C-alpha positions as semicolon CSV with decimal commas, in nm:
position;residue;x (nm);y (nm);z (nm)
1;M;0,003;0,009;0,008
2;I;0,129;0,343;-0,090
3;E;0,146;0,591;0,185
4;K;-0,057;0,913;0,129
5;L;0,175;1,224;0,064
6;Y;-0,099;1,493;0,114
7;Y;-0,349;1,592;0,386
8;T;-0,688;1,688;0,257
9;A;-0,894;1,986;0,391
10;S;-1,116;1,759;0,591
11;E;-0,810;1,588;0,759
12;V;-0,647;1,939;0,837
13;A;-0,990;2,063;0,977
14;K;-0,995;1,760;1,209
15;M;-0,628;1,791;1,322
16;V;-0,650;2,173;1,387
17;G;-0,995;2,175;1,527
18;V;-1,146;2,419;1,269
19;G;-1,410;2,414;1,002
20;R;-1,335;2,300;0,641
21;T;-1,364;2,648;0,517
22;T;-1,084;2,764;0,759
23;S;-0,873;2,454;0,663
24;Y;-0,898;2,550;0,297
25;S;-0,775;2,893;0,394
26;L;-0,483;2,739;0,585
27;I;-0,408;2,515;0,294
28;K;-0,420;2,794;0,025
29;K;-0,182;3,010;0,234
30;M;0,071;2,722;0,266
31;N;0,033;2,624;-0,111
32;N;0,098;2,995;-0,212
33;E;0,428;2,968;-0,004
34;L;0,517;2,661;-0,187
35;E;0,428;2,798;-0,528
36;K;0,657;3,102;-0,460
37;A;0,931;2,863;-0,376
38;G;0,887;2,694;-0,717
39;F;0,683;2,389;-0,619
40;I;0,392;2,231;-0,799
41;V;0,081;2,225;-0,566
42;V;-0,254;2,050;-0,557
43;D;-0,552;2,262;-0,480
44;G;-0,726;2,159;-0,151
45;K;-0,444;1,935;-0,041
46;I;-0,107;2,001;0,132
47;P;0,194;1,780;0,146
48;K;0,207;1,611;0,494
49;E;0,570;1,680;0,561
50;Y;0,525;2,054;0,485
51;F;0,213;2,086;0,694
52;D;0,380;1,910;0,990
53;A;0,681;2,141;0,970
54;K;0,472;2,468;0,943
55;Y;0,199;2,380;1,193
56;Y;0,377;2,150;1,448
57;G;0,719;2,271;1,414
58;G;0,861;1,961;1,225
59;S;0,690;1,666;1,377
60;H;0,338;1,539;1,415
61;P;0,259;1,511;1,781
62;E;0,167;1,173;1,927
63;G;-0,210;1,114;1,936
64;V;-0,295;1,350;1,670
65;S;-0,383;1,178;1,344
66;A;-0,568;1,274;1,022
């Protein structure tokens, strides 16, 4: 089985404790940063590694899952 590389807006909403609309805003902001750095992005999804680094300071805390 291939491990997922991205979090969806629903997963982000659940982890952060916000609604889907707010999670889409967070994802859009992070995707804009990635685009400015020259990366290709997928609307409505954020790479797990990037999200964990930006939101959790580099590691996904224990007990928090998508």
